BALOKE-83280 format. One record per residue: residue in three letters; residue number from 1; x, y negated, z of N, C-alpha, C, O in turn. Coordinates in steps of 0.1 Angstrom, whole numbers, padded with zeros to 4 digits. Atoms other than C-alpha are relative to their C-alpha. Last residue first. Layout:
BEGIN
<code:ALA | pos:NUM | n.x:X | n.y:Y | n.z:Z | ca.x:X | ca.y:Y | ca.z:Z | c.x:X | c.y:Y | c.z:Z | o.x:X | o.y:Y | o.z:Z>
...
//
This chain:
BEGIN
<code:LYS | pos:87 | n.x:0004 | n.y:0002 | n.z:0015 | ca.x:2115 | ca.y:0250 | ca.z:-1354 | c.x:0008 | c.y:-0011 | c.z:-0006 | o.x:0007 | o.y:-0014 | o.z:-0018>
<code:ILE | pos:86 | n.x:0001 | n.y:0014 | n.z:0003 | ca.x:2131 | ca.y:0261 | ca.z:-1321 | c.x:-0002 | c.y:-0002 | c.z:-0015 | o.x:0005 | o.y:0004 | o.z:-0023>
<code:ARG | pos:85 | n.x:-0005 | n.y:0004 | n.z:0013 | ca.x:2124 | ca.y:0297 | ca.z:-1311 | c.x:-0003 | c.y:-0015 | c.z:-0003 | o.x:-0014 | o.y:-0020 | o.z:-0001>
<code:THR | pos:84 | n.x:0010 | n.y:0005 | n.z:0009 | ca.x:2119 | ca.y:0301 | ca.z:-1274 | c.x:0006 | c.y:-0004 | c.z:-0013 | o.x:0017 | o.y:-0010 | o.z:-0014>
<code:PRO | pos:83 | n.x:0001 | n.y:0015 | n.z:0002 | ca.x:2146 | ca.y:0321 | ca.z:-1258 | c.x:-0011 | c.y:-0003 | c.z:-0009 | o.x:-0015 | o.y:0005 | o.z:-0018>
<code:VAL | pos:82 | n.x:0003 | n.y:0002 | n.z:0014 | ca.x:2140 | ca.y:0357 | ca.z:-1246 | c.x:-0002 | c.y:-0015 | c.z:-0003 | o.x:-0012 | o.y:-0021 | o.z:0002>
<code:PHE | pos:81 | n.x:0004 | n.y:0014 | n.z:0004 | ca.x:2157 | ca.y:0364 | ca.z:-1213 | c.x:-0003 | c.y:0000 | c.z:-0015 | o.x:0006 | o.y:0004 | o.z:-0023>
<code:THR | pos:80 | n.x:-0004 | n.y:0004 | n.z:0013 | ca.x:2157 | ca.y:0401 | ca.z:-1201 | c.x:-0005 | c.y:-0014 | c.z:-0003 | o.x:-0016 | o.y:-0017 | o.z:0000>
<code:ILE | pos:79 | n.x:0005 | n.y:0013 | n.z:0004 | ca.x:2155 | ca.y:0414 | ca.z:-1166 | c.x:0006 | c.y:-0005 | c.z:-0013 | o.x:0018 | o.y:-0005 | o.z:-0014>
<code:ARG | pos:78 | n.x:-0010 | n.y:0010 | n.z:0002 | ca.x:2163 | ca.y:0451 | ca.z:-1164 | c.x:-0007 | c.y:-0013 | c.z:-0004 | o.x:-0017 | o.y:-0013 | o.z:-0011>
<code:LYS | pos:77 | n.x:0006 | n.y:0012 | n.z:0006 | ca.x:2144 | ca.y:0480 | ca.z:-1150 | c.x:0010 | c.y:-0011 | c.z:-0001 | o.x:0019 | o.y:-0012 | o.z:0008>
<code:THR | pos:76 | n.x:0000 | n.y:0012 | n.z:-0009 | ca.x:2159 | ca.y:0514 | ca.z:-1143 | c.x:-0008 | c.y:-0011 | c.z:-0007 | o.x:-0013 | o.y:-0009 | o.z:-0018>
<code:GLY | pos:75 | n.x:0005 | n.y:0012 | n.z:0007 | ca.x:2158 | ca.y:0550 | ca.z:-1156 | c.x:-0001 | c.y:-0012 | c.z:0010 | o.x:-0003 | o.y:-0010 | o.z:0022>
<code:LYS | pos:74 | n.x:0014 | n.y:0003 | n.z:-0003 | ca.x:2179 | ca.y:0575 | ca.z:-1138 | c.x:-0003 | c.y:-0013 | c.z:-0007 | o.x:0005 | o.y:-0021 | o.z:-0010>
<code:SER | pos:73 | n.x:0001 | n.y:0012 | n.z:-0009 | ca.x:2210 | ca.y:0588 | ca.z:-1155 | c.x:-0014 | c.y:-0003 | c.z:0003 | o.x:-0023 | o.y:0002 | o.z:-0004>
<code:VAL | pos:72 | n.x:0011 | n.y:0010 | n.z:0005 | ca.x:2210 | ca.y:0623 | ca.z:-1169 | c.x:0000 | c.y:-0011 | c.z:0010 | o.x:-0002 | o.y:-0009 | o.z:0022>
<code:THR | pos:71 | n.x:0008 | n.y:0005 | n.z:-0011 | ca.x:2242 | ca.y:0644 | ca.z:-1166 | c.x:-0010 | c.y:-0009 | c.z:-0005 | o.x:-0008 | o.y:-0015 | o.z:-0016>
<code:TYR | pos:70 | n.x:0009 | n.y:0010 | n.z:0004 | ca.x:2262 | ca.y:0666 | ca.z:-1190 | c.x:-0009 | c.y:-0004 | c.z:0012 | o.x:-0014 | o.y:0005 | o.z:0019>
<code:LYS | pos:69 | n.x:0013 | n.y:-0005 | n.z:0005 | ca.x:2290 | ca.y:0686 | ca.z:-1176 | c.x:-0008 | c.y:-0013 | c.z:-0003 | o.x:-0005 | o.y:-0024 | o.z:0000>
<code:LYS | pos:68 | n.x:-0002 | n.y:-0009 | n.z:0012 | ca.x:2327 | ca.y:0683 | ca.z:-1167 | c.x:-0014 | c.y:0006 | c.z:-0004 | o.x:-0014 | o.y:0018 | o.z:-0007>
<code:LEU | pos:67 | n.x:0007 | n.y:-0012 | n.z:-0003 | ca.x:2320 | ca.y:0668 | ca.z:-1133 | c.x:0001 | c.y:0011 | c.z:-0011 | o.x:-0003 | o.y:0022 | o.z:-0009>
<code:LYS | pos:66 | n.x:-0004 | n.y:-0004 | n.z:-0013 | ca.x:2347 | ca.y:0642 | ca.z:-1137 | c.x:-0007 | c.y:0013 | c.z:0004 | o.x:-0001 | o.y:0022 | o.z:0010>
<code:ALA | pos:65 | n.x:-0013 | n.y:-0006 | n.z:0001 | ca.x:2343 | ca.y:0639 | ca.z:-1174 | c.x:0005 | c.y:0005 | c.z:0014 | o.x:0012 | o.y:0015 | o.z:0015>
<code:SER | pos:64 | n.x:-0008 | n.y:0004 | n.z:-0011 | ca.x:2306 | ca.y:0632 | ca.z:-1170 | c.x:0013 | c.y:0008 | c.z:-0001 | o.x:0013 | o.y:0020 | o.z:0002>
<code:TYR | pos:63 | n.x:-0009 | n.y:-0010 | n.z:-0005 | ca.x:2288 | ca.y:0635 | ca.z:-1203 | c.x:0009 | c.y:-0006 | c.z:0011 | o.x:0015 | o.y:-0016 | o.z:0009>
<code:TYR | pos:62 | n.x:-0014 | n.y:0003 | n.z:0003 | ca.x:2258 | ca.y:0613 | ca.z:-1208 | c.x:0009 | c.y:0011 | c.z:0005 | o.x:0005 | o.y:0019 | o.z:0014>
<code:ARG | pos:61 | n.x:-0008 | n.y:-0011 | n.z:-0002 | ca.x:2220 | ca.y:0617 | ca.z:-1211 | c.x:0015 | c.y:-0004 | c.z:-0003 | o.x:0017 | o.y:-0009 | o.z:-0014>
<code:ARG | pos:60 | n.x:-0008 | n.y:-0004 | n.z:0011 | ca.x:2199 | ca.y:0586 | ca.z:-1208 | c.x:0009 | c.y:0012 | c.z:0004 | o.x:0013 | o.y:0013 | o.z:0016>
<code:PRO | pos:59 | n.x:-0012 | n.y:-0009 | n.z:-0004 | ca.x:2171 | ca.y:0576 | ca.z:-1186 | c.x:0007 | c.y:0004 | c.z:-0012 | o.x:0002 | o.y:0006 | o.z:-0023>
<code:PRO | pos:58 | n.x:0003 | n.y:-0014 | n.z:-0002 | ca.x:2149 | ca.y:0548 | ca.z:-1201 | c.x:0012 | c.y:0008 | c.z:0005 | o.x:0024 | o.y:0003 | o.z:0003>
<code:VAL | pos:57 | n.x:-0011 | n.y:-0006 | n.z:0007 | ca.x:2156 | ca.y:0511 | ca.z:-1195 | c.x:-0002 | c.y:0015 | c.z:0003 | o.x:-0001 | o.y:0020 | o.z:0014>
<code:ASP | pos:56 | n.x:-0004 | n.y:-0014 | n.z:-0005 | ca.x:2123 | ca.y:0495 | ca.z:-1188 | c.x:0012 | c.y:0005 | c.z:-0008 | o.x:0012 | o.y:0004 | o.z:-0020>
<code:LYS | pos:55 | n.x:0000 | n.y:-0011 | n.z:0010 | ca.x:2121 | ca.y:0458 | ca.z:-1195 | c.x:0004 | c.y:0012 | c.z:0007 | o.x:0013 | o.y:0013 | o.z:0015>
<code:LEU | pos:54 | n.x:-0005 | n.y:-0012 | n.z:-0007 | ca.x:2111 | ca.y:0429 | ca.z:-1171 | c.x:-0001 | c.y:0012 | c.z:-0010 | o.x:-0012 | o.y:0015 | o.z:-0014>
<code:VAL | pos:53 | n.x:0009 | n.y:-0012 | n.z:0001 | ca.x:2106 | ca.y:0397 | ca.z:-1191 | c.x:0008 | c.y:0012 | c.z:0007 | o.x:0020 | o.y:0013 | o.z:0006>
<code:PHE | pos:52 | n.x:-0007 | n.y:-0011 | n.z:-0008 | ca.x:2120 | ca.y:0362 | ca.z:-1185 | c.x:-0010 | c.y:0012 | c.z:0000 | o.x:-0021 | o.y:0011 | o.z:0005>
<code:SER | pos:51 | n.x:0007 | n.y:-0009 | n.z:-0009 | ca.x:2106 | ca.y:0339 | ca.z:-1212 | c.x:0010 | c.y:0009 | c.z:0007 | o.x:0019 | o.y:0014 | o.z:0001>
<code:GLY | pos:50 | n.x:-0001 | n.y:-0015 | n.z:0002 | ca.x:2120 | ca.y:0309 | ca.z:-1230 | c.x:-0008 | c.y:0008 | c.z:0010 | o.x:-0015 | o.y:0002 | o.z:0018>
<code:PHE | pos:49 | n.x:-0012 | n.y:-0005 | n.z:-0006 | ca.x:2127 | ca.y:0272 | ca.z:-1229 | c.x:0002 | c.y:0014 | c.z:-0003 | o.x:0011 | o.y:0018 | o.z:-0010>
<code:GLU | pos:48 | n.x:-0012 | n.y:0005 | n.z:0007 | ca.x:2101 | ca.y:0252 | ca.z:-1248 | c.x:0013 | c.y:0004 | c.z:0006 | o.x:0023 | o.y:-0003 | o.z:0003>
<code:ALA | pos:47 | n.x:0003 | n.y:0007 | n.z:0013 | ca.x:2074 | ca.y:0262 | ca.z:-1223 | c.x:0013 | c.y:-0006 | c.z:-0005 | o.x:0020 | o.y:-0013 | o.z:0003>
<code:TRP | pos:46 | n.x:-0002 | n.y:0014 | n.z:-0002 | ca.x:2087 | ca.y:0284 | ca.z:-1194 | c.x:-0001 | c.y:-0006 | c.z:-0014 | o.x:0007 | o.y:-0003 | o.z:-0023>
<code:LYS | pos:45 | n.x:-0001 | n.y:0008 | n.z:0012 | ca.x:2072 | ca.y:0319 | ca.z:-1194 | c.x:0002 | c.y:-0015 | c.z:0003 | o.x:-0006 | o.y:-0021 | o.z:0010>
<code:VAL | pos:44 | n.x:0000 | n.y:0015 | n.z:-0003 | ca.x:2076 | ca.y:0343 | ca.z:-1166 | c.x:0004 | c.y:-0007 | c.z:-0012 | o.x:0014 | o.y:-0006 | o.z:-0018>
<code:PRO | pos:43 | n.x:-0010 | n.y:0009 | n.z:0006 | ca.x:2066 | ca.y:0379 | ca.z:-1174 | c.x:-0001 | c.y:-0014 | c.z:0005 | o.x:-0012 | o.y:-0019 | o.z:0009>
<code:GLU | pos:42 | n.x:0006 | n.y:0010 | n.z:0009 | ca.x:2045 | ca.y:0400 | ca.z:-1149 | c.x:0012 | c.y:-0009 | c.z:-0006 | o.x:0021 | o.y:-0013 | o.z:0002>
<code:GLY | pos:41 | n.x:0001 | n.y:-0005 | n.z:0014 | ca.x:2060 | ca.y:0432 | ca.z:-1136 | c.x:-0005 | c.y:-0010 | c.z:-0009 | o.x:-0006 | o.y:-0007 | o.z:-0021>
<code:THR | pos:40 | n.x:0014 | n.y:-0006 | n.z:0002 | ca.x:2053 | ca.y:0425 | ca.z:-1099 | c.x:-0001 | c.y:0005 | c.z:-0014 | o.x:-0012 | o.y:0012 | o.z:-0017>
<code:ALA | pos:39 | n.x:0001 | n.y:-0013 | n.z:-0008 | ca.x:2091 | ca.y:0421 | ca.z:-1093 | c.x:-0014 | c.y:0006 | c.z:-0001 | o.x:-0015 | o.y:0018 | o.z:0000>
<code:LEU | pos:38 | n.x:-0006 | n.y:-0011 | n.z:0008 | ca.x:2092 | ca.y:0395 | ca.z:-1121 | c.x:-0001 | c.y:0014 | c.z:0007 | o.x:-0003 | o.y:0024 | o.z:0001>
<code:THR | pos:37 | n.x:0009 | n.y:-0003 | n.z:0011 | ca.x:2068 | ca.y:0373 | ca.z:-1102 | c.x:0005 | c.y:0011 | c.z:-0009 | o.x:-0003 | o.y:0020 | o.z:-0012>
<code:ARG | pos:36 | n.x:0012 | n.y:-0006 | n.z:-0006 | ca.x:2089 | ca.y:0375 | ca.z:-1070 | c.x:-0010 | c.y:0004 | c.z:-0011 | o.x:-0016 | o.y:0015 | o.z:-0011>
<code:LYS | pos:35 | n.x:-0004 | n.y:-0013 | n.z:-0004 | ca.x:2121 | ca.y:0367 | ca.z:-1089 | c.x:-0012 | c.y:0008 | c.z:0005 | o.x:-0014 | o.y:0020 | o.z:0001>
<code:THR | pos:34 | n.x:-0003 | n.y:-0007 | n.z:0012 | ca.x:2105 | ca.y:0337 | ca.z:-1106 | c.x:0003 | c.y:0015 | c.z:0003 | o.x:-0002 | o.y:0024 | o.z:-0003>
<code:ILE | pos:33 | n.x:0014 | n.y:-0003 | n.z:0005 | ca.x:2091 | ca.y:0325 | ca.z:-1073 | c.x:0002 | c.y:0008 | c.z:-0013 | o.x:-0006 | o.y:0017 | o.z:-0015>
<code:GLU | pos:32 | n.x:0007 | n.y:-0010 | n.z:-0009 | ca.x:2126 | ca.y:0327 | ca.z:-1058 | c.x:-0013 | c.y:0004 | c.z:-0005 | o.x:-0016 | o.y:0016 | o.z:-0005>
<code:VAL | pos:31 | n.x:-0007 | n.y:-0013 | n.z:0002 | ca.x:2142 | ca.y:0309 | ca.z:-1088 | c.x:-0006 | c.y:0011 | c.z:0009 | o.x:-0008 | o.y:0022 | o.z:0004>
<code:ALA | pos:30 | n.x:0004 | n.y:-0005 | n.z:0014 | ca.x:2116 | ca.y:0281 | ca.z:-1086 | c.x:0007 | c.y:0013 | c.z:-0003 | o.x:0000 | o.y:0022 | o.z:-0009>
<code:LYS | pos:29 | n.x:0013 | n.y:-0005 | n.z:-0001 | ca.x:2122 | ca.y:0278 | ca.z:-1048 | c.x:-0005 | c.y:0005 | c.z:-0014 | o.x:-0012 | o.y:0016 | o.z:-0014>
<code:ASP | pos:28 | n.x:0000 | n.y:-0013 | n.z:-0007 | ca.x:2159 | ca.y:0275 | ca.z:-1053 | c.x:-0014 | c.y:0006 | c.z:0001 | o.x:-0015 | o.y:0018 | o.z:-0001>
<code:LEU | pos:27 | n.x:-0006 | n.y:-0009 | n.z:0009 | ca.x:2154 | ca.y:0247 | ca.z:-1079 | c.x:0001 | c.y:0014 | c.z:0006 | o.x:-0002 | o.y:0024 | o.z:0000>
<code:ILE | pos:26 | n.x:0010 | n.y:-0003 | n.z:0010 | ca.x:2130 | ca.y:0228 | ca.z:-1056 | c.x:0006 | c.y:0011 | c.z:-0010 | o.x:-0002 | o.y:0020 | o.z:-0014>
<code:LEU | pos:25 | n.x:0011 | n.y:-0008 | n.z:-0006 | ca.x:2154 | ca.y:0231 | ca.z:-1026 | c.x:-0011 | c.y:0004 | c.z:-0011 | o.x:-0015 | o.y:0015 | o.z:-0011>
<code:THR | pos:24 | n.x:-0005 | n.y:-0013 | n.z:-0003 | ca.x:2184 | ca.y:0220 | ca.z:-1047 | c.x:-0011 | c.y:0009 | c.z:0006 | o.x:-0013 | o.y:0020 | o.z:0002>
<code:ILE | pos:23 | n.x:-0001 | n.y:-0007 | n.z:0013 | ca.x:2164 | ca.y:0191 | ca.z:-1061 | c.x:0005 | c.y:0014 | c.z:0002 | o.x:0000 | o.y:0023 | o.z:-0004>
<code:LYS | pos:22 | n.x:0014 | n.y:-0003 | n.z:0003 | ca.x:2155 | ca.y:0180 | ca.z:-1025 | c.x:0000 | c.y:0008 | c.z:-0014 | o.x:-0008 | o.y:0017 | o.z:-0015>
<code:ASP | pos:21 | n.x:0005 | n.y:-0010 | n.z:-0010 | ca.x:2191 | ca.y:0182 | ca.z:-1014 | c.x:-0014 | c.y:0004 | c.z:-0004 | o.x:-0017 | o.y:0016 | o.z:-0004>
<code:GLN | pos:20 | n.x:-0005 | n.y:-0013 | n.z:0006 | ca.x:2203 | ca.y:0163 | ca.z:-1046 | c.x:-0005 | c.y:0011 | c.z:0009 | o.x:-0006 | o.y:0023 | o.z:0005>
<code:SER | pos:19 | n.x:-0013 | n.y:-0005 | n.z:-0007 | ca.x:2183 | ca.y:0133 | ca.z:-1034 | c.x:0003 | c.y:0014 | c.z:-0006 | o.x:-0006 | o.y:0022 | o.z:-0009>
<code:ILE | pos:18 | n.x:0004 | n.y:-0008 | n.z:-0011 | ca.x:2158 | ca.y:0120 | ca.z:-1060 | c.x:0012 | c.y:0006 | c.z:0006 | o.x:0022 | o.y:0008 | o.z:-0001>
<code:PRO | pos:17 | n.x:-0007 | n.y:-0012 | n.z:-0003 | ca.x:2167 | ca.y:0091 | ca.z:-1083 | c.x:-0005 | c.y:0008 | c.z:0013 | o.x:-0009 | o.y:0001 | o.z:0022>
<code:PRO | pos:16 | n.x:-0011 | n.y:0001 | n.z:-0009 | ca.x:2140 | ca.y:0066 | ca.z:-1091 | c.x:0007 | c.y:0013 | c.z:0003 | o.x:0000 | o.y:0023 | o.z:0003>
<code:ASP | pos:15 | n.x:0001 | n.y:0014 | n.z:-0004 | ca.x:2141 | ca.y:0072 | ca.z:-1121 | c.x:-0013 | c.y:-0002 | c.z:0008 | o.x:-0024 | o.y:-0001 | o.z:0002>
<code:LEU | pos:14 | n.x:0013 | n.y:0005 | n.z:-0005 | ca.x:2152 | ca.y:0107 | ca.z:-1127 | c.x:0001 | c.y:-0014 | c.z:0004 | o.x:0011 | o.y:-0019 | o.z:0008>
<code:GLU | pos:13 | n.x:0009 | n.y:0002 | n.z:0010 | ca.x:2182 | ca.y:0115 | ca.z:-1150 | c.x:-0014 | c.y:-0006 | c.z:0005 | o.x:-0021 | o.y:-0013 | o.z:-0002>
<code:TYR | pos:12 | n.x:-0003 | n.y:0012 | n.z:0007 | ca.x:2208 | ca.y:0110 | ca.z:-1123 | c.x:-0010 | c.y:-0003 | c.z:-0011 | o.x:-0012 | o.y:-0015 | o.z:-0014>
<code:SER | pos:11 | n.x:0001 | n.y:0011 | n.z:-0009 | ca.x:2193 | ca.y:0136 | ca.z:-1100 | c.x:0002 | c.y:-0013 | c.z:-0007 | o.x:-0005 | o.y:-0023 | o.z:-0005>
<code:ILE | pos:10 | n.x:0014 | n.y:0002 | n.z:-0002 | ca.x:2188 | ca.y:0161 | ca.z:-1128 | c.x:-0002 | c.y:-0012 | c.z:0008 | o.x:-0011 | o.y:-0021 | o.z:0006>
<code:ALA | pos:9 | n.x:0006 | n.y:0005 | n.z:0012 | ca.x:2224 | ca.y:0158 | ca.z:-1138 | c.x:-0015 | c.y:-0003 | c.z:0001 | o.x:-0019 | o.y:-0014 | o.z:-0004>
<code:ARG | pos:8 | n.x:-0005 | n.y:0014 | n.z:0001 | ca.x:2236 | ca.y:0163 | ca.z:-1102 | c.x:-0006 | c.y:-0007 | c.z:-0013 | o.x:-0010 | o.y:-0018 | o.z:-0012>
<code:ILE | pos:7 | n.x:0007 | n.y:0008 | n.z:-0011 | ca.x:2214 | ca.y:0194 | ca.z:-1098 | c.x:0004 | c.y:-0015 | c.z:-0001 | o.x:-0004 | o.y:-0024 | o.z:0000>
<code:LEU | pos:6 | n.x:0014 | n.y:0002 | n.z:0004 | ca.x:2227 | ca.y:0208 | ca.z:-1131 | c.x:-0008 | c.y:-0009 | c.z:0010 | o.x:-0015 | o.y:-0017 | o.z:0005>
<code:GLU | pos:5 | n.x:0001 | n.y:0010 | n.z:0010 | ca.x:2263 | ca.y:0201 | ca.z:-1121 | c.x:-0014 | c.y:-0002 | c.z:-0005 | o.x:-0018 | o.y:-0013 | o.z:-0009>
<code:LYS | pos:4 | n.x:-0003 | n.y:0013 | n.z:-0006 | ca.x:2259 | ca.y:0220 | ca.z:-1088 | c.x:-0001 | c.y:-0012 | c.z:-0011 | o.x:-0006 | o.y:-0022 | o.z:-0008>
<code:LYS | pos:3 | n.x:0011 | n.y:0005 | n.z:-0008 | ca.x:2242 | ca.y:0249 | ca.z:-1105 | c.x:0002 | c.y:-0014 | c.z:0006 | o.x:-0007 | o.y:-0023 | o.z:0005>
<code:ASN | pos:2 | n.x:0003 | n.y:-0008 | n.z:-0012 | ca.x:2269 | ca.y:0254 | ca.z:-1131 | c.x:-0012 | c.y:-0006 | c.z:0008 | o.x:-0017 | o.y:-0017 | o.z:0004>
<code:MET | pos:1 | n.x:0006 | n.y:0007 | n.z:-0011 | ca.x:2271 | ca.y:0240 | ca.z:-1166 | c.x:-0003 | c.y:0009 | c.z:0012 | o.x:-0010 | o.y:0019 | o.z:0010>
//
């Protein structure tokens, strides 16, 4: 399911239906707020869905064939999704 299909499905599920433009705006704002919250380092938890967590990826040592020597990558942060366990 892509974003357009999700918006259409939400619109049809609601009674009375809400315009797809309004649902798009709400969905975009939810994603924007999620990104901002993750940027501060705080996890985002959605009940009965899962959590988005920012994880540190430590620097690692690898061999560069081009440079013919070992190099160390810089550490980064990665967004990870942890689904809620369904009983």
